[in-house]
C-alpha positions, 0 to 999 in steps of 0.5 A: 500500500502506498500513501501519497501526501498532498495539501489541497485547499478547501476550494479544491476539495469542495469542487471535487465533492461537487463534481462527484470525484470525491465520494463521501459515502462509499458503501463501507462508510457509516452515515453522517453523524455530526450535528450542527454544533460539531460542524460549527466547531470545525469551521471555527478551527479553520477560521482560527487557522488551527490544525485539522487532522489529515484526511485519508482517501482511496484512489479508485483503480483506473479512475480519477475518482477517490473514496474517503476512508477517514475524514468523512465527517470533516469533509461533509461539514465543509461541504454543508457550510459552503452549501449554506446549510448552517451559519458560523457560531462566533461565540465559541471558547476561547471567544475572539472579537473578530469571530464574534463579528461573524456570528450568525453569518452563512457562507454567502454572507461572509466578507470576501476576505473571510471566504477567501481565507476559508477557501485557501485553507489547506488540509493534508490529504493522504491518497492510498493506492497500490493496496491489497484488499485488506489494507485500507480496512486495517488502516481505517480500524487503527485510525479509529480505535481511539474514537467513539465509533461502534465496533460494527462501524469500525469493522465495516471498513474491511473490504473482505467477503465476510464484511460484504456478506454481513452488509448484504444480510443487514440490507436484507433485514431492512428489505424484510421490513425490520425497523424500530417499530417492529423489532425495538431498535433500528439499524442506527450505528449498524446495530443490525450488522453487529447482531448478524455478525455475532449470529454468523460467528456463533453458528459457524463455531457451533457452540454457545460456550465460546464468548463472541467479542468485538475482537473475535468478530473483527478477527473473522472479518480480517480472514480472506474467506467469507462465511460458508454459503449454507450459513448465509442461507440459514441466517436468511431463513432465521431472519425471515422466520423471526420477522414473521414471529414479530409481525404476528404479535400485537402490540409489537414486541420490543427486543434488544440486541441480546434478545434478538441474538438469542431468538435467532439462535433459538430459531436456528436450532428449532429449524434443525429439529422441527419443521413447523413454522406454526409451532414456532410462531405459537411459542413465540407468541405464547412466550411474549404473552407470558412475559407480558402477563408476568410483568403486569400481574402477580398471577399467571393464567397461561400455565401448562398442566403440571408446571408450577407458576413459581418455576415459570416466573423464575425461568422468566426472571433468569431470562430477563436478568441475562437479557438486560445485564452481563449480556455477552458473558457465555453464562448469560448466552447459555442461560437465555437459550436454556430459558427459552427452551425450558418454556418451549419444552414444558408447553410442548411436551408432545412435540419434543418427546422423541428428542432426547436433549429436549426431553431431558430438559423437560424432565429436569424442569418438571421435576423442579415443579413437583418437588416440595416446595417447588422452586428453582434458583439461578444456581440450580438452573446453571446446574441443569445447563451444565449437566446437560452440556447445554450450548456445547454443541448447536 
C-alpha cells in the first residue's frame, strides 16, 4: 500500500465533492453523524487557522475518482457550510472579537476576505493506492480505535467477503421490513450488522460456550474467506422466520440486541429439529404473552398442566436478568437459550418427546415443579445447563 501526501485547499476539495470525484459515502462508510454544533466547531478551527487532522482517501483503480476512508465527517461539514446549510457560531471558547463579528453569518454572507481565507485553507490529504484488499480496512480500524465509533462501524471498513456478506444480510433485514417499530431498535450505528455478525460467528463455531467479542468478530472479518454459503442461507431463513414471529404479535414486541441474538439462535436450532413454522410462531407468541402477563400481574393464567407458576416466573426472571445485564458473558448466552427452551419444552411436551436433549430438559424442569416446595434458583438452573452440556454443541 502506498500513501501519497498532498495539501489541497478547501476550494479544491469542495469542487471535487461537487463534481462527484470525491465520494463521501462509499458503501463501507457509516452515515453522517455530526450535528450542527460539531460542524460549527470545525469551521471555527479553520477560521482560527488551527490544525485539522489529515484526511485519508482511496484512489479508485483506473479512475480519477477517490473514496474517503477517514475524514468523512470533516469533509461533509465543509461541504454543508459552503452549501449554506448552517451559519458560523462566533461565540465559541476561547471567544475572539473578530469571530464574534461573524456570528450568525452563512457562507454567502461572509466578507470576501473571510471566504477567501476559508477557501485557501489547506488540509493534508493522504491518497492510498497500490493496496491489497485488506489494507485500507486495517488502516481505517487503527485510525479509529481511539474514537467513539461502534465496533460494527469500525469493522465495516474491511473490504473482505465476510464484511460484504454481513452488509448484504443487514440490507436484507431492512428489505424484510425490520425497523424500530417492529423489532425495538433500528439499524442506527449498524446495530443490525453487529447482531448478524455475532449470529454468523456463533453458528459457524457451533457452540454457545465460546464468548463472541468485538475482537473475535473483527478477527473473522480480517480472514480472506467469507462465511460458508449454507450459513448465509440459514441466517436468511432465521431472519425471515423471526420477522414473521414479530409481525404476528400485537402490540409489537420490543427486543434488544441480546434478545434478538438469542431468538435467532433459538430459531436456528428449532429449524434443525422441527419443521413447523406454526409451532414456532405459537411459542413465540405464547412466550411474549407470558412475559407480558408476568410483568403486569402477580398471577399467571397461561400455565401448562403440571408446571408450577413459581418455576415459570423464575425461568422468566433468569431470562430477563441475562437479557438486560452481563449480556455477552457465555453464562448469560447459555442461560437465555436454556430459558427459552425450558418454556418451549414444558408447553410442548408432545412435540419434543422423541428428542432426547429436549426431553431431558423437560424432565429436569418438571421435576423442579413437583418437588416440595417447588422452586428453582439461578444456581440450580446453571446446574441443569451444565449437566446437560447445554450450548456445547448447536
